[in-house]
N, CA, C and O atoms as a MOPAC input file, in Angstrom:
PM7 MOZYME 1SCF
protein

 N      0.85000 1    -1.17500 1     0.00000 1
 C      0.00000 1     0.00000 1     0.00000 1
 C      0.89600 1     1.23900 1     0.00000 1
 O      1.83000 1     1.32200 1     0.79800 1
 N      0.63100 1     2.17500 1    -0.86100 1
 C      1.41000 1     3.39800 1    -0.98100 1
 C      0.79200 1     4.51600 1    -0.14100 1
 O     -0.43000 1     4.65900 1    -0.09300 1
 N      1.62500 1     5.29400 1     0.50900 1
 C      1.18500 1     6.46200 1     1.26100 1
 C      1.86200 1     7.68100 1     0.65900 1
 O      2.96400 1     7.57900 1     0.12000 1
 N      1.21800 1     8.82200 1     0.74500 1
 C      1.86500 1    10.04500 1     0.31500 1
 C      3.06000 1    10.31200 1     1.22100 1
 O      3.18000 1     9.70000 1     2.28200 1
 N      3.92900 1    11.20300 1     0.82400 1
 C      5.19900 1    11.41900 1     1.51300 1
 C      5.02800 1    11.71200 1     2.99800 1
 O      5.70300 1    11.09300 1     3.82100 1
 N      4.15300 1    12.63000 1     3.36100 1
 C      3.98000 1    12.98400 1     4.77700 1
 C      3.48100 1    11.79600 1     5.58000 1
 O      3.96000 1    11.55400 1     6.68800 1
 N      2.52600 1    11.05300 1     5.03900 1
 C      2.00200 1     9.88500 1     5.75300 1
 C      3.06400 1     8.80800 1     5.88400 1
 O      3.14900 1     8.14200 1     6.91500 1
 N      3.87400 1     8.63100 1     4.84900 1
 C      4.94700 1     7.63900 1     4.91500 1
 C      5.94700 1     8.01300 1     6.00500 1
 O      6.44300 1     7.14400 1     6.72100 1
 N      6.24100 1     9.29900 1     6.12700 1
 C      7.16000 1     9.74400 1     7.17500 1
 C      6.56600 1     9.50600 1     8.55100 1
 O      7.27000 1     9.09800 1     9.47400 1
 N      5.26600 1     9.76300 1     8.69000 1
 C      4.61300 1     9.51000 1     9.96800 1
 C      4.57700 1     8.01600 1    10.27100 1
 O      4.61200 1     7.61100 1    11.43300 1
 N      4.50700 1     7.20700 1     9.23000 1
 C      4.37500 1     5.77500 1     9.40700 1
 C      5.70400 1     5.11000 1     9.73400 1
 O      5.71000 1     4.01500 1    10.29700 1
 N      6.82000 1     5.72600 1     9.40400 1
 C      8.11900 1     5.10500 1     9.60600 1
 C      8.89300 1     5.71900 1    10.74800 1
 O      8.33500 1     6.33300 1    11.65700 1
 N     10.18700 1     5.53500 1    10.67300 1
 C     11.07000 1     6.06800 1    11.70400 1
 C     11.44800 1     7.52400 1    11.44800 1
 O     12.19100 1     8.12200 1    12.22700 1
 N     10.93800 1     8.09000 1    10.36000 1
 C     11.29800 1     9.46000 1    10.00700 1
 C     10.92500 1    10.45500 1    11.10300 1
 O     11.70600 1    11.35700 1    11.40400 1
 N      9.76200 1    10.30700 1    11.69600 1
 C      9.34300 1    11.22600 1    12.75300 1
 C     10.29800 1    11.14100 1    13.93400 1
 O     10.71600 1    12.16700 1    14.47200 1
 N     10.64200 1     9.93300 1    14.33700 1
 C     11.59300 1     9.77900 1    15.44600 1
 C     12.94900 1    10.37900 1    15.09600 1
 O     13.58200 1    11.02200 1    15.93300 1
 N     13.39600 1    10.16800 1    13.85400 1
 C     14.68900 1    10.69700 1    13.42000 1
 C     14.69000 1    12.22400 1    13.46200 1
 O     15.65000 1    12.83800 1    13.92900 1
 N     13.61600 1    12.82700 1    12.97400 1
 C     13.53200 1    14.29000 1    12.97600 1
 C     13.49800 1    14.84300 1    14.40000 1
 O     14.14600 1    15.84800 1    14.69500 1
 N     12.75100 1    14.19600 1    15.26800 1
 C     12.69100 1    14.65500 1    16.65500 1
 C     14.05900 1    14.55300 1    17.32000 1
 O     14.46300 1    15.45200 1    18.05600 1
 N     14.76800 1    13.46300 1    17.06200 1
 C     16.10900 1    13.28600 1    17.62000 1
 C     17.06600 1    14.33900 1    17.07200 1
 O     17.89800 1    14.87300 1    17.80600 1
 N     16.94600 1    14.63200 1    15.78900 1
 C     17.84100 1    15.60600 1    15.15800 1
 C     17.66400 1    17.01300 1    15.72900 1
 O     18.58700 1    17.82500 1    15.65700 1
 N     16.50600 1    17.31200 1    16.28900 1
 C     16.31300 1    18.64800 1    16.87700 1
 C     17.17500 1    18.85000 1    18.11800 1
 O     17.33900 1    19.97900 1    18.58100 1
 N     17.72300 1    17.77500 1    18.65700 1
 C     18.58500 1    17.86800 1    19.84000 1
 C     20.05900 1    17.97800 1    19.47800 1
 O     20.90700 1    18.05600 1    20.36800 1
 N     20.37600 1    17.98700 1    18.20100 1
 C     21.75200 1    18.04000 1    17.73200 1
 C     22.39400 1    19.38400 1    18.08000 1
 O     21.71800 1    20.41300 1    18.08900 1
 N     23.70300 1    19.37400 1    18.36800 1
 C     24.39500 1    20.64400 1    18.57900 1
 C     24.65700 1    21.39100 1    17.26200 1
 O     25.02600 1    22.56600 1    17.27100 1
 N     24.46300 1    20.70000 1    16.13600 1
 C     24.69000 1    21.29600 1    14.81800 1
 C     23.45400 1    22.07400 1    14.37800 1
 O     22.38300 1    21.49600 1    14.18900 1
 N     23.60800 1    23.39000 1    14.21500 1
 C     22.47300 1    24.24900 1    13.86300 1
 C     21.82800 1    23.84100 1    12.54500 1
 O     20.60400 1    23.88600 1    12.42200 1
 N     22.62300 1    23.44700 1    11.56500 1
 C     22.07200 1    23.05100 1    10.26800 1
 C     21.18700 1    21.80900 1    10.40800 1
 O     20.14400 1    21.71600 1     9.76200 1
 N     21.59800 1    20.86400 1    11.24500 1
 C     20.78800 1    19.65800 1    11.47900 1
 C     19.47400 1    20.00800 1    12.16200 1
 O     18.42100 1    19.48100 1    11.80400 1
 N     19.53800 1    20.89100 1    13.13900 1
 C     18.32700 1    21.30700 1    13.85600 1
 C     17.38200 1    22.03700 1    12.91300 1
 O     16.17500 1    21.79400 1    12.92400 1
 N     17.93200 1    22.93000 1    12.09900 1
 C     17.10000 1    23.67300 1    11.14900 1
 C     16.43600 1    22.74000 1    10.13900 1
 O     15.25500 1    22.89700 1     9.82700 1
 N     17.19700 1    21.76500 1     9.62800 1
 C     16.64300 1    20.81200 1     8.66400 1
 C     15.55400 1    19.95400 1     9.31900 1
 O     14.51700 1    19.69100 1     8.71100 1
 N     15.79200 1    19.52400 1    10.54700 1
 C     14.79700 1    18.71800 1    11.25700 1
 C     13.53400 1    19.53000 1    11.53000 1
 O     12.42100 1    19.02500 1    11.38100 1
 N     13.71000 1    20.78400 1    11.93000 1
 C     12.55000 1    21.65000 1    12.19100 1
 C     11.73400 1    21.85600 1    10.91600 1
 O     10.50400 1    21.84700 1    10.95500 1
 N     12.42000 1    22.04100 1     9.78900 1
 C     11.71800 1    22.19900 1     8.51200 1
 C     10.96500 1    20.91500 1     8.15300 1
 O      9.84000 1    20.97100 1     7.65600 1
 N     11.57900 1    19.77500 1     8.40300 1
 C     10.90900 1    18.49900 1     8.14000 1
 C      9.68300 1    18.31100 1     9.01800 1
 O      8.64600 1    17.84500 1     8.54700 1
 N      9.79400 1    18.66900 1    10.28500 1
 C      8.65200 1    18.56700 1    11.19500 1
 C      7.54400 1    19.53300 1    10.79100 1
 O      6.36300 1    19.19600 1    10.88000 1
 N      7.91300 1    20.72000 1    10.35200 1
 C      6.91100 1    21.67700 1     9.87500 1
 C      6.14400 1    21.10700 1     8.68500 1
 O      4.92600 1    21.26100 1     8.59200 1
 N      6.85900 1    20.45100 1     7.78100 1
 C      6.20800 1    19.85500 1     6.61200 1
 C      5.26000 1    18.72500 1     7.03100 1
 O      4.16800 1    18.59500 1     6.47800 1
 N      5.67200 1    17.91400 1     7.99800 1
 C      4.82500 1    16.81200 1     8.46600 1
 C      3.60000 1    17.31100 1     9.22900 1
 O      2.56300 1    16.64900 1     9.25000 1
 N      3.72300 1    18.46800 1     9.84900 1
 C      2.62900 1    18.99900 1    10.66400 1
 C      1.36300 1    19.27200 1     9.85200 1
 O      0.28200 1    19.41200 1    10.42400 1
 N      1.48500 1    19.34800 1     8.54300 1
 C      0.30600 1    19.56500 1     7.69500 1
 C     -0.60000 1    18.33000 1     7.65500 1
 O     -1.78200 1    18.43900 1     7.32800 1
 N     -0.05100 1    17.16300 1     7.98400 1
 C     -0.83200 1    15.92500 1     7.99900 1
 C     -1.72700 1    15.91100 1     9.24000 1
 O     -1.26000 1    16.17100 1    10.34900 1
 N     -2.99200 1    15.61300 1     9.05400 1
 C     -3.94100 1    15.61900 1    10.18000 1
 C     -3.60700 1    14.58200 1    11.24300 1
 O     -4.05800 1    14.70200 1    12.38200 1
 N     -2.82700 1    13.56900 1    10.89200 1
 C     -2.45100 1    12.53100 1    11.86400 1
 C     -1.22500 1    12.91000 1    12.67500 1
 O     -0.83000 1    12.16900 1    13.57600 1
 N     -0.61700 1    14.04700 1    12.37400 1
 C      0.61500 1    14.45500 1    13.04700 1
 C      0.48100 1    14.51200 1    14.57100 1
 O      1.34100 1    13.96800 1    15.26300 1
 N     -0.55900 1    15.14600 1    15.12400 1
 C     -0.66400 1    15.17800 1    16.59700 1
 C     -0.74200 1    13.77800 1    17.21100 1
 O     -0.15200 1    13.52800 1    18.26200 1
 N     -1.46300 1    12.87700 1    16.56600 1
 C     -1.53900 1    11.51000 1    17.08000 1
 C     -0.20000 1    10.78900 1    16.95900 1
 O      0.16900 1    10.00300 1    17.83100 1
 N      0.51800 1    11.05800 1    15.88400 1
 C      1.82500 1    10.43600 1    15.70200 1
 C      2.79900 1    10.90200 1    16.78300 1
 O      3.56600 1    10.10200 1    17.31700 1
 N      2.76700 1    12.18900 1    17.10300 1
 C      3.62600 1    12.71200 1    18.18100 1
 C      3.27300 1    12.04200 1    19.50900 1
 O      4.16000 1    11.63200 1    20.25600 1
 N      1.99400 1    11.93300 1    19.79400 1
 C      1.56900 1    11.27500 1    21.03500 1
 C      1.97500 1     9.80900 1    21.05000 1
 O      2.39100 1     9.29300 1    22.08800 1
 N      1.86100 1     9.13400 1    19.91600 1
 C      2.24600 1     7.72600 1    19.83400 1
 C      3.73500 1     7.56000 1    20.09500 1
 O      4.14100 1     6.63200 1    20.79400 1
 N      4.54500 1     8.44400 1    19.54400 1
 C      5.99100 1     8.38100 1    19.78600 1
 C      6.27700 1     8.62300 1    21.26700 1
 O      7.06700 1     7.89800 1    21.87200 1
 N      5.64300 1     9.62800 1    21.84800 1
 C      5.86100 1     9.95200 1    23.26200 1
 C      5.43300 1     8.80500 1    24.18000 1
 O      6.06100 1     8.55100 1    25.20800 1
 N      4.35800 1     8.12000 1    23.79500 1
 C      3.85200 1     7.02700 1    24.61600 1
 C      4.56000 1     5.70800 1    24.33800 1
 O      4.36500 1     4.72800 1    25.05700 1
 N      5.38000 1     5.68400 1    23.29600 1
 C      6.06500 1     4.45500 1    22.93400 1
 C      5.15900 1     3.45100 1    22.25400 1
 O      5.46100 1     2.25800 1    22.23200 1
 N      4.04500 1     3.92000 1    21.69500 1
 C      3.08600 1     3.05500 1    21.02700 1
 C      3.66100 1     2.59600 1    19.69000 1
 O      4.14700 1     3.42400 1    18.91900 1
 N      3.61600 1     1.29000 1    19.39500 1
 C      4.17900 1     0.79900 1    18.14500 1
 C      3.33800 1     1.09300 1    16.90800 1
 O      3.85900 1     1.05200 1    15.79300 1
 N      2.05700 1     1.38600 1    17.07400 1
 C      1.21300 1     1.67700 1    15.91600 1
 C      0.39800 1     2.92400 1    16.17200 1
 O      0.11400 1     3.27400 1    17.31800 1
 N      0.02800 1     3.58800 1    15.10000 1
 C     -0.80600 1     4.78300 1    15.16800 1
 C     -2.19400 1     4.40800 1    14.68500 1
 O     -2.34300 1     4.05100 1    13.51600 1
 N     -3.22400 1     4.47000 1    15.53200 1
 C     -4.55900 1     4.09300 1    15.07900 1
 C     -5.09300 1     5.07500 1    14.04800 1
 O     -4.95600 1     6.28900 1    14.19500 1
 N     -5.70800 1     4.52500 1    12.99600 1
 C     -6.30300 1     5.32300 1    11.93700 1
 C     -7.74200 1     4.85400 1    11.75700 1
 O     -8.17000 1     3.88800 1    12.38900 1
 N     -8.46600 1     5.52300 1    10.91500 1
 C     -9.86400 1     5.17100 1    10.72500 1
 C    -10.04600 1     3.77500 1    10.13500 1
 O    -10.92900 1     3.03800 1    10.57300 1
 N     -9.22800 1     3.39400 1     9.14800 1
 C     -9.42900 1     2.09500 1     8.51100 1
 C     -8.16900 1     1.24100 1     8.50400 1
 O     -8.19900 1     0.10700 1     8.02500 1
 N     -7.06700 1     1.75800 1     9.02400 1
 C     -5.82600 1     0.99100 1     9.03800 1
 C     -4.92500 1     1.53600 1    10.13800 1
 O     -5.20100 1     2.59500 1    10.70300 1
 N     -3.86400 1     0.82700 1    10.43800 1
 C     -2.88900 1     1.30700 1    11.41400 1
 C     -1.57900 1     1.58300 1    10.68600 1
 O     -1.12500 1     0.77400 1     9.87700 1
 N     -0.99100 1     2.70600 1    10.97400 1
 C      0.30800 1     3.04100 1    10.43600 1
 C      1.34500 1     2.59400 1    11.45200 1
 O      1.25500 1     2.95100 1    12.62700 1
 N      2.32200 1     1.82300 1    11.01700 1
 C      3.35700 1     1.38900 1    11.93400 1
 C      4.37000 1     2.50000 1    12.10200 1
 O      4.87300 1     3.05300 1    11.12400 1
 N      4.66400 1     2.82300 1    13.34900 1
 C      5.66200 1     3.86200 1    13.63300 1
 C      7.00400 1     3.22100 1    13.83900 1
 O      7.98900 1     3.91600 1    14.09100 1

């Protein structure tokens, strides 16, 4: 099953990678991660994905399917 770019990022390790990169001492890495998170924030599932990552939940519940984080 194919997902659009933002949904694919929410479904994979990309969200975790971007969140981790915001803690980097390298300003360019932080800026790139912040830009990536801003782009993902347009997806309506973004708030749930953030909560799922914070809670350590392995899947993100969706209306008709689960996205694996």
